[in-house]
Every structure is written in structure tokens, then in C-alpha cells.
C-alpha positions as semicolon CSV with decimal commas, in nm:
position;residue;x (nm);y (nm);z (nm)
1;M;-4,907;3,487;-0,358
2;I;-4,979;3,143;-0,212
3;E;-5,119;3,140;0,138
4;Q;-4,890;2,969;0,392
5;L;-5,060;2,705;0,610
6;E;-4,895;2,680;0,950
7;L;-5,006;2,471;1,248
8;I;-4,834;2,514;1,585
9;Q;-4,799;2,200;1,799
10;P;-4,808;2,208;2,182
11;S;-4,434;2,124;2,178
12;G;-4,368;2,449;1,992
13;E;-4,296;2,275;1,663
14;K;-4,471;2,409;1,355
15;Q;-4,629;2,206;1,078
16;I;-4,598;2,399;0,755
17;K;-4,749;2,328;0,413
18;C;-4,486;2,340;0,138
19;N;-4,562;2,600;-0,132
20;Q;-4,429;2,371;-0,405
21;C;-4,534;2,011;-0,335
22;E;-4,806;2,101;-0,081
23;S;-4,690;1,836;0,167
24;M;-4,677;1,915;0,538
25;F;-4,334;1,931;0,704
26;I;-4,214;1,988;1,060
27;F;-4,025;2,306;1,148
28;S;-3,874;2,207;1,483
29;K;-3,827;2,435;1,781
30;K;-3,449;2,408;1,736
31;E;-3,478;2,506;1,368
32;Q;-3,702;2,798;1,460
33;E;-3,444;2,924;1,710
34;F;-3,165;2,891;1,452
35;F;-3,366;3,071;1,182
36;E;-3,451;3,351;1,425
37;E;-3,088;3,382;1,541
38;M;-2,968;3,405;1,179
39;G;-3,242;3,648;1,078
40;F;-3,403;3,404;0,833
41;V;-3,775;3,398;0,758
42;T;-3,991;3,089;0,818
43;P;-3,929;2,843;0,534
44;R;-4,197;2,817;0,265
45;Y;-4,066;2,492;0,114
46;C;-4,012;2,146;0,265
47;P;-3,650;2,026;0,299
48;A;-3,675;1,808;-0,015
49;C;-3,802;2,098;-0,229
50;R;-3,538;2,331;-0,079
51;R;-3,264;2,083;-0,176
52;A;-3,409;2,052;-0,528
53;R;-3,427;2,432;-0,568
54;K;-3,071;2,467;-0,439
55;Q;-2,952;2,202;-0,685
56;E;-3,128;2,389;-0,970
57;D;-2,958;2,715;-0,866
58;N;-2,615;2,546;-0,842
59;P;-2,608;2,258;-1,094
60;N;-2,231;2,210;-1,049
61;V;-2,273;2,125;-0,681
62;T;-2,304;1,754;-0,621
63;T;-2,531;1,619;-0,353
64;R;-2,378;1,433;-0,064
65;E;-2,422;1,058;-0,065
66;L;-2,585;0,929;0,254
67;Y;-2,538;0,583;0,403
68;E;-2,798;0,394;0,607
69;I;-2,683;0,291;0,955
70;I;-2,821;0,148;1,278
71;C;-2,702;0,357;1,574
72;N;-2,473;0,159;1,805
73;Q;-2,607;0,349;2,106
74;C;-2,988;0,361;2,067
75;G;-3,052;0,119;1,779
76;K;-3,237;0,382;1,574
77;Q;-3,202;0,373;1,194
78;S;-3,033;0,686;1,060
79;Q;-2,819;0,820;0,777
80;V;-2,460;0,945;0,782
81;P;-2,262;1,135;0,515
82;F;-1,968;0,891;0,525
83;K;-1,922;0,524;0,448
84;P;-1,918;0,341;0,783
85;I;-1,614;0,125;0,855
86;E;-1,697;-0,229;0,961
87;G;-1,613;-0,292;1,325
88;R;-1,631;0,077;1,425
89;A;-1,921;0,225;1,618
90;V;-2,151;0,460;1,426
91;Y;-2,405;0,685;1,599
92;C;-2,713;0,880;1,499
93;R;-2,691;1,260;1,528
94;D;-2,853;1,271;1,875
95;C;-2,630;1,003;2,028
96;H;-2,319;1,147;1,862
97;T;-2,396;1,488;2,012
98;K;-2,450;1,337;2,359
99;I;-2,132;1,130;2,342
100;R;-1,921;1,414;2,204
101;G;-2,048;1,653;2,472
102;S;-1,983;1,413;2,761
103;N;-1,632;1,315;2,643
104;N;-1,498;1,665;2,588
105;T;-1,509;1,785;2,948
106;D;-1,162;1,685;3,074
107;G;-0,925;1,799;2,796
108;Q;-0,937;1,469;2,616
109;N;-1,036;1,404;2,258
110;R;-1,326;1,187;2,142
111;T;-1,126;0,865;2,169
112;G;-1,039;0,929;2,532
113;A;-0,670;0,973;2,448
114;N;-0,489;1,284;2,562
115;N;-0,454;1,548;2,293
116;S;-0,107;1,535;2,138
117;N;0,062;1,688;1,837
118;S;0,309;1,403;1,795
119;S;0,258;1,132;1,539
120;H;0,346;0,865;1,797
121;E;0,225;0,823;2,151
122;T;0,354;0,601;2,426
123;K;0,150;0,409;2,675
124;P;0,257;0,195;2,966
125;N;0,280;-0,175;2,894
126;H;0,114;-0,346;3,190
127;D;0,265;-0,683;3,106
128;Q;0,448;-0,781;3,426
129;N;0,722;-0,959;3,229
130;N;0,803;-0,650;3,024
131;S;0,840;-0,305;3,184
132;Q;0,907;-0,120;2,855
133;L;0,685;0,147;2,704
134;T;0,490;0,045;2,395
135;T;0,482;0,286;2,102
136;I;0,145;0,340;1,936
137;D;0,190;0,417;1,568
138;D;-0,053;0,630;1,365
139;S;-0,245;0,329;1,235
140;E;-0,363;0,254;1,591
141;R;-0,486;0,610;1,650
142;P;-0,842;0,646;1,513
143;Y;-0,807;1,007;1,397
144;A;-0,437;1,008;1,301
145;E;-0,506;1,055;0,930
146;L;-0,743;1,343;1,001
147;D;-0,488;1,500;1,239
148;K;-0,222;1,487;0,965
149;S;-0,459;1,640;0,708
150;V;-0,552;1,927;0,939
151;E;-0,186;1,983;1,024
152;T;-0,094;1,994;0,653
153;I;-0,371;2,246;0,580
154;L;-0,271;2,466;0,873
155;D;0,096;2,453;0,768
156;G;-0,010;2,569;0,421
157;L;-0,215;2,856;0,561
158;F;0,033;2,963;0,828
159;P;0,386;2,871;0,710
160;N;0,670;2,903;0,961
161;P;0,902;3,195;0,872
């Protein structure tokens, strides 16, 4: 059996030597808590070697393509598992978590719009010459397509009698 080299940092993070490629990798405090909560043992392989081993075990599983981005909030370079749309803000994991957490406190969704099951929403038109309500169609709602997909899946799982 190969001896595991583990160095504990003052921050509580561990530096571990990979049993396969022998490189050092960081096992963060957050990862340690997750592993402990799930009943997992301390990893013996770096993330790259774990992915490679997983791919060998499941050759039919394709790896997710990652796209390079610059976070709109902090400016840090990061990767996301979706192709960014030009003109739309993209955030690193940390900023996305902060933004998502701060926006979900008052019953509103991530866009700041009230949650609604309808495919159209109305909003007041503040044009003083026109006192009508303006209809917002699905193309103007950022997550409309996702909402429809989720609704379709749920309808398939739980059909109305």
C-alpha cells in the first residue's frame, strides 16, 4: 500500500499527495466537511486523476465541456459548464452563490421578477401618454424556456387525472 502524504494548513485545508500522479492537491475545509457528512474517506487521488478513473470506469459517459469566462462581478477568470450568451452577465461560482443567496430572500426569483406560472406577465407602462399595461412575452423573460421545460417534465411525471 502506498503511504498517503497529508499536510494540514493553518486554514484547515489539507494538502494531499495523489497516489497516482504524485502531485499535491488541496482538499478544502468545505470538501472535508462534505466528505465527512456523506461518510466518504479522504480522497487518495487528485481531482484530475479521479475524473480519469471515473471516465475509465464509465467509458460511455461523456465529459462536460467547460467554457472560459471572466466573472462580471469580481473579474476573476473561471469556467462554466454552459456556453455564455453575449450580452448576459456570467459569474464565477463564488459570486453566483452570493448573488443567488441575496436575491432569494423576498419570494422573488433570480431575475427579480415575481414568481409566476403564467407564460405572460404584465407590468405597468410608466409612459405618461399611455396608461395601458404592457404584456411581456416569453422571449423577454430570461428563464422562460427553462420554466416551460420544467413544467413539461413535471406534467409528464404527475399527469392531471
